C-alpha positions in Angstrom: 157.6 47.1 49.6 156.8 50.0 47.8 159.7 51.6 45.8 159.3 54.6 48.2 160.5 52.0 51.1 162.9 50.1 48.9 164.7 53.4 48.1 164.9 54.8 51.5 166.0 51.7 52.9 168.5 51.2 50.6 169.9 55.0 51.7 169.6 54.2 55.3 171.5 51.0 55.2 174.3 52.9 53.0 174.5 55.2 55.4 174.3 52.7 58.8 176.6 51.1 56.9 179.1 53.8 56.6 178.2 55.3 60.6 178.8 51.6 61.9 182.2 50.9 59.7 183.3 54.6 61.1 182.2 53.8 64.9 183.7 49.9 64.6 186.8 51.5 63.6 187.0 54.4 66.3 187.6 56.5 63.3 187.9 60.6 63.7 188.6 63.6 62.0 192.5 64.3 61.4 194.0 66.9 60.1 195.2 65.7 57.0 191.6 64.7 56.1 189.9 68.1 57.0 192.1 69.7 55.1 191.7 67.4 52.1 187.6 68.1 52.3 188.1 72.0 52.3 190.6 71.6 49.7 188.2 70.0 47.7 185.3 72.2 48.5 187.5 75.0 47.5 188.1 73.2 44.1 184.5 72.7 44.0 183.5 75.9 44.1 185.7 77.2 41.5 184.4 75.2 39.4 186.6 72.1 38.6 184.1 69.2 38.6 183.6 68.7 35.0 180.2 68.8 34.5 179.9 69.8 30.5 177.4 67.1 28.5 175.7 66.1 31.8 171.9 66.8 33.1 171.1 69.4 35.7 170.7 66.7 38.1 173.8 64.6 36.8 175.9 67.3 37.1 174.6 68.0 41.0 175.4 64.3 41.4 178.7 64.3 40.0 179.2 67.5 42.6 178.2 65.3 45.6 180.2 62.5 44.9 183.4 64.3 44.7 182.9 65.9 48.0 182.0 62.2 49.2 184.9 61.3 47.8 186.8 63.3 49.8 184.8 63.5 53.1 186.6 63.1 56.6 184.6 60.6 58.5 182.2 62.8 60.3 180.3 63.6 57.3 180.2 60.7 55.6 176.9 59.6 56.6 175.5 63.5 55.9 177.7 63.5 52.4 176.2 60.0 51.4 172.4 61.0 52.3 173.1 64.4 50.0 174.7 62.2 47.3 172.6 59.4 47.2 169.2 61.7 47.8 170.0 64.0 44.3 171.7 60.7 42.5 167.6 58.7 43.2 166.2 62.1 41.6 168.6 61.9 38.6 168.0 57.8 38.1 164.3 58.8 38.3 164.4 60.6 34.8 166.7 59.0 33.4 166.0 55.6 34.6 162.2 55.7 34.8 161.5 55.1 38.7 158.4 56.5 40.3 158.7 60.3 40.4 156.2 60.0 43.4 158.4 58.0 45.0 161.5 60.3 44.5 159.5 63.4 45.8 158.7 61.7 49.0 162.5 61.1 49.1 163.1 64.7 48.2 160.7 65.9 51.0 162.5 63.4 54.0 163.6 66.2 56.4 166.4 64.1 57.6 168.1 65.9 54.2 167.8 69.0 56.3 170.5 67.7 58.8 172.4 66.5 56.7 172.6 69.7 54.7 172.9 71.2 57.9 176.1 69.5 59.3 178.5 69.8 56.1 177.5 73.5 56.3 178.4 73.7 60.2 181.4 71.5 59.6 182.6 74.0 56.1 181.9 77.0 58.6 184.0 75.7 61.8 186.6 74.0 59.3 186.9 75.1 56.3 186.5 79.4 57.3 183.7 79.3 54.3 180.5 80.6 55.9 178.1 82.2 54.0 175.9 83.6 56.7 172.8 81.7 56.2 170.2 81.1 58.6 170.4 78.3 61.1 168.9 75.2 60.0 165.9 73.7 61.8 165.3 69.7 61.1 161.3 69.3 62.1 158.6 67.2 60.1 156.5 68.7 57.6 153.1 70.7 58.5 149.6 70.2 58.2 146.7 71.6 57.8 144.3 68.8 58.0 142.8 69.6 60.7 141.9 73.1 59.9 140.3 71.9 56.6 140.3 68.2 56.4 139.5 68.3 52.5 142.7 69.7 51.9 145.2 68.6 54.1 147.8 69.8 52.2 148.9 73.5 52.0 151.7 75.0 50.5 151.8 79.1 51.2 155.2 81.6 51.6 155.0 80.2 55.3 154.7 76.2 54.9 157.3 75.2 52.0 159.5 77.8 50.8 162.9 75.3 51.1 164.1 72.1 48.8 163.0 71.0 46.6 159.7 73.5 46.0 161.5 76.5 44.5 157.7 78.1 45.2 156.8 81.3 44.0 155.9 83.6 47.7 154.7 87.0 45.8 150.9 85.6 47.2 151.3 82.6 45.8 149.3 79.9 47.4 148.9 76.2 46.9 146.1 74.0 48.4 146.3 70.0 47.6 145.1 66.4 48.6 145.6 62.9 47.2 143.1 60.2 45.7 144.0 56.7 45.4 141.4 54.6 42.8 140.8 51.6 44.3 137.7 49.2 43.5 139.1 46.9 46.0 139.2 49.3 49.2 135.8 51.3 47.7 134.2 47.6 48.5 135.5 47.3 51.5 133.9 51.3 52.8 137.1 52.5 53.4 137.1 56.2 52.6 140.7 56.9 53.2 144.0 55.0 52.7 147.6 56.1 53.2 146.9 59.4 53.2 144.2 60.0 50.2 141.1 59.8 49.6 139.6 56.7 48.3 137.6 56.7 44.6 136.8 53.9 42.7 137.1 52.9 39.4 134.4 55.6 37.4 133.7 57.6 40.5 134.4 61.6 40.6 134.9 64.2 42.7 133.2 67.2 43.2 134.7 70.8 43.8 132.1 73.6 44.7 133.1 77.1 45.5 133.2 80.8 44.6 135.5 82.2 42.2 138.9 83.7 44.8 140.3 87.1 44.4 143.4 86.2 42.5 145.4 87.0 39.3 145.0 83.3 38.5 143.7 79.9 39.4 143.2 76.0 38.6 143.3 73.0 39.8 145.8 70.6 38.3 145.2 66.8 38.6 148.5 64.8 38.2 148.9 61.0 37.5 150.8 58.7 39.4 154.1 59.8 37.5 153.6 63.4 38.7 152.8 64.5 34.9 149.9 66.7 34.4 146.2 65.6 33.6 143.9 68.2 32.1 143.9 71.5 33.9 140.7 73.1 34.8 141.8 77.0 33.8 140.0 79.8 35.9 138.5 81.6 32.8 137.2 78.0 31.1 135.1 77.2 34.3 131.4 77.9 33.8 129.7 79.7 36.2 126.8 78.3 38.4 123.5 79.2 37.0 122.7 83.5 38.0 126.9 83.4 38.6 129.6 85.1 36.7 133.0 84.4 35.5 135.1 87.6 36.6 138.3 85.9 35.2 136.1 85.9 32.0 134.2 89.0 32.2 134.3 92.0 34.1 132.1 91.7 36.9 130.4 93.3 39.1 131.3 93.4 43.4 127.3 92.3 43.8 127.2 89.4 41.3 127.2 85.9 42.3 130.4 84.3 41.6 129.9 80.2 42.4 131.4 77.5 40.2 131.5 73.6 40.0 134.7 71.8 39.3 135.0 67.8 39.1 137.4 65.0 38.7 136.2 61.7 36.9 137.9 58.6 37.6 137.3 57.4 34.4 138.8 57.8 30.4 137.3 60.7 28.4 134.0 60.2 26.5 133.4 61.3 23.2 131.8 64.4 24.6 133.1 65.1 27.7 131.4 67.0 30.5 132.0 71.4 30.9 134.5 72.0 33.6 135.6 68.1 33.9 139.2 66.7 33.7 138.6 63.3 33.5 141.9 61.6 35.2 141.3 57.7 34.8 143.9 57.2 32.8 147.5 58.3 32.7 148.6 61.2 30.6 149.2 59.0 28.2 145.9 58.3 27.5 146.2 54.6 27.6 147.7 53.7 31.0 145.6 52.9 33.9 146.1 55.3 36.6 145.9 54.6 40.1 146.5 57.7 42.1 146.4 61.6 41.7 147.9 64.1 42.9 144.9 67.3 42.6 146.7 71.0 43.8 144.7 73.8 43.3 146.8 76.8 42.6 146.4 80.7 43.1 148.5 83.0 41.9 149.0 86.4 43.1 145.8 86.8 46.1 144.9 89.7 45.8 145.5 90.3 49.8 149.4 90.6 49.1 151.9 88.3 49.7 151.0 85.8 52.8 148.9 83.4 53.0 145.4 83.5 51.8 142.5 81.8 49.8 141.9 84.8 47.6 139.0 86.2 50.1 136.8 83.1 49.5 136.6 80.1 51.4 138.4 76.7 49.7 135.7 74.5 47.8 134.1 71.8 49.6 134.4 68.3 48.2 132.0 65.6 47.6 133.2 62.1 46.5 130.7 59.6 44.8 130.8 56.1 43.3 130.3 55.0 39.9 126.7 54.7 40.8 126.3 58.6 41.3 126.2 57.6 45.8 127.4 60.5 47.8 130.3 58.6 49.8 132.0 61.3 51.5 131.9 65.0 51.6 133.5 68.1 53.5 131.9 71.5 53.4 133.7 74.4 51.9 136.0 75.7 54.8 138.0 79.3 55.4 141.5 77.9 56.5 142.3 81.8 57.0 139.3 83.2 58.9 140.0 85.0 62.2 141.3 83.5 65.1 142.9 80.8 62.9 146.5 80.5 63.5 148.3 80.3 59.8 150.3 76.6 59.3 153.4 77.5 59.1 156.3 74.8 59.0 159.7 75.2 61.1 162.0 73.5 58.6 164.7 75.7 57.8 167.6 74.8 54.8 171.0 75.8 55.3 173.0 78.0 52.8 174.8 75.1 51.9 178.5 76.5 50.4 178.3 74.0 47.5 178.4 75.6 44.0 175.3 75.3 41.6 177.6 73.7 38.2 174.6 75.4 36.3 175.7 79.1 35.9 177.4 80.1 32.9 178.7 83.3 31.5 177.4 84.5 29.0 174.1 83.4 31.0 172.4 80.6 29.3 168.3 80.5 29.4 166.3 77.1 30.2 162.6 76.9 29.4 162.0 73.6 30.8 160.3 73.1 34.4 161.3 69.5 35.2 164.9 69.3 34.5 164.7 68.1 31.3 163.2 64.6 32.6 160.0 63.1 31.1 157.7 63.6 33.8 156.1 66.9 34.2 157.1 66.8 38.1 153.9 68.6 38.9 155.0 72.0 37.2 152.0 74.1 36.3 151.3 73.2 32.4 149.6 77.2 32.3 153.3 78.7 33.0 155.9 78.9 30.7 159.1 79.3 32.6 162.2 80.5 31.9 165.5 80.2 33.7 169.3 81.2 33.8 171.9 80.8 36.4 174.2 83.5 38.0 177.4 82.8 40.0 180.2 85.2 42.0 182.3 83.3 40.3 181.5 85.4 37.0 180.7 88.9 38.9 178.9 89.8 42.5 175.7 91.3 40.6 173.3 90.1 37.6 172.1 92.4 35.2 168.8 91.6 33.1 167.0 93.8 30.7 163.8 93.6 28.5 160.9 95.1 27.6 157.8 95.2 29.7 154.7 93.1 28.9 151.9 94.7 30.0 149.5 92.6 32.5 146.3 93.5 34.7 147.3 94.7 37.9 144.2 93.0 40.1 145.7 94.3 43.5 144.8 98.0 42.4 141.6 96.7 41.5 141.8 95.8 37.9 139.7 93.0 36.4 141.8 90.1 35.6 139.2 90.0 32.7 140.9 93.5 31.8 141.2 93.5 27.8 144.3 94.7 25.7 147.2 93.2 28.3 150.4 91.5 26.9 149.7 88.3 29.4 148.1 87.5 32.2 150.9 87.8 34.9 154.9 87.4 34.3 156.4 87.4 37.7 160.3 86.6 38.6 161.9 85.1 41.5 165.8 84.3 43.0 166.6 80.7 44.5 169.4 78.2 45.2 168.6 74.5 44.6 170.5 73.0 47.3 168.1 75.1 49.9 165.3 75.7 47.4 163.7 78.4 48.9 163.0 81.7 47.7 164.8 84.3 48.1 162.8 87.2 46.1 160.0 87.2 43.7 158.3 90.5 42.1 155.5 90.4 40.5 156.0 92.0 36.7 153.9 94.9 37.4 156.3 95.5 40.4 159.0 96.6 38.2 160.2 99.9 37.5 160.4 100.9 33.3 162.5 103.5 31.7 160.4 106.0 29.4 161.2 103.4 26.4 159.0 100.7 28.6 161.8 98.7 29.5 162.8 96.9 32.8 166.4 96.6 34.4 166.8 93.7 36.7 169.8 93.8 39.2 170.5 91.2 41.6 172.7 90.8 43.9 173.4 90.5 47.8 172.7 93.8 50.3 176.2 95.2 50.1 176.8 95.2 46.2 173.6 96.7 46.2 174.0 100.0 43.5 173.2 103.6 44.6 171.9 104.0 41.1 169.1 102.1 40.9 166.4 104.6 41.0 168.5 107.0 38.6 168.6 103.8 36.0 164.9 103.2 36.3 166.1 99.9 37.9 164.2 97.2 40.2 166.7 95.2 42.9 166.2 91.6 43.7 168.2 90.1 46.4 170.6 87.3 45.8 170.4 85.6 48.7 172.9 84.6 51.3 174.8 82.2 48.5 177.1 81.8 45.8 175.1 82.1 43.5 171.7 81.2 42.6 168.6 81.0 39.5 166.4 83.4 38.4 163.2 82.1 37.2 160.3 83.6 35.3 156.7 82.2 35.4 154.5 83.8 32.7 151.1 83.2 32.0 149.8 81.6 29.5 151.7 79.2 28.0 150.0 79.3 24.9 149.6 83.0 24.8 151.5 83.9 21.5 153.6 86.3 23.0 155.0 83.8 25.7 155.4 81.2 22.9 157.7 83.4 21.0 160.0 83.9 23.7 160.2 80.9 24.7 160.9 79.8 21.2 163.6 82.9 20.8 165.0 81.9 24.3 165.4 78.1 23.2 167.5 79.4 20.1 164.6 79.6 17.4 164.3 82.6 15.0 162.7 86.1 16.7 161.1 88.4 14.8 161.9 92.5 15.5 158.3 92.6 17.2 159.4 90.1 19.7 163.3 90.3 19.8 163.1 93.2 22.9 160.8 91.2 24.9 163.7 88.2 25.2 165.5 88.7 28.4 169.2 89.7 27.9 171.3 89.0 30.9 174.9 89.4 31.9 177.1 89.2 35.1 178.8 92.6 36.2 179.8 94.3 39.5 179.1 97.4 41.5 181.8 100.0 40.4 180.7 99.5 36.5 176.9 99.6 37.0 177.0 102.5 39.2 179.7 104.4 36.5 177.1 103.6 33.5 174.2 101.6 34.4 173.3 98.6 32.7 174.8 99.9 29.2 178.2 99.7 30.7 177.5 96.5 32.4 176.4 95.1 28.6 179.4 96.9 27.2 182.1 95.3 29.3 180.9 91.9 28.6 181.0 92.2 24.7 177.1 92.7 24.3 176.9 95.8 22.9 175.3 94.4 19.8 171.4 93.8 21.8 169.2 95.1 19.5 167.0 97.5 22.1 170.3 99.2 23.6 
């Protein structure tokens, strides 16, 4: 029995045990039980649970446990599922459980129903209603019928929900799984358990066209969800007679084809170009038996909706260790006219439970994986930078920093344009329990003042200041939540400016040259902002020493 089945069965048996006990005893919610839960929820949302010293996920688990311990009978099984699911995630980080199995558990649609029933109970009995979307529990969508080589697709229409924290500013993700198995290959099995079978020493070759997008790369991940070597756009050698438009500015008539290869064996002393070796885990010593390969496209030029950069998805060819072709799929245009876009029916609610991570003053984290040992399939080319905000400290959140120049590919600039600070940076707002992006902005959508700085104001629509234009500020939607997370994505992580910003955000030393680019953030209120803009907010918070004020 796999660990996934064991974990799911443990949670299911626990939930069934709760439900069976309640049914056998004829338990009903009493008025005192309802009042106790509502009182506990109010206390939790005031920050009463001590999470100091706990990891991010252990803190979420502790919050869920307090609610579970004070649950009325009708919510016991749902709160148990929420507690066990987040707890399993925390244990995967602290105790080394399989991250593949844990991510599968987090994606179970039953979690939507559990969160939804708790949300409805709070609205109906506790007078705590955030006015979020009506939740829908449904199975995940599949793109397999449209493009069999790319059965998993992540677009703004398919996975903007827990636990993904996606970028919905025109970013699209396409993926498939590979099972490394000599035995299955010998039996002639081409697919097994939702994965393409490749024998040890075999290879997979992708042949395609460079897409019209700000960034793209192949991201293979090992069985622990750790990053293996990324095949980055600018490093992919073009086919003979073609031009790589991420390396040099190309004419619209230039050929733009390339090939990319995954080899299911160890890396040799002289690796081949355009090749990632995926036969060993990230540690370079342990055998790898499973690969999740993801093709990421950030900010396709066609806009913020679904798309593959104006070109078909690459073909896929699987070869055995002797070089014989065992399986092939042609290029596929998932978004061709007439193809209905794949979309999810899943909708998570606005669960009225606090995000314990918010602090005042704001704190920054550069972790992409909740500080765990696994990369959790995070993009190894991206430097993540995040902070958390809450209505406990103010109904608007103000961020200030110096703008980083980047090519505006949607306005015709080449991603290979010279003289830019970064390839891209963007910003998104999230809520942990919902997992979806409330709002995302490309960096070049930010307004700048005459000094080259941007001001970002995050709030609900009702708290949106009226002087945003006069203060050269951009607005982002807080969403129907009590709190949230602001997350930057910078490409590339190894860019010296980006690396210096991350080091400064982590508390390291910072030069006068870099300091203005390090974001400063403060909780505020609409009245203060409208009276004096971002300066008034920083001064009210006692942060008048910000160097670039």
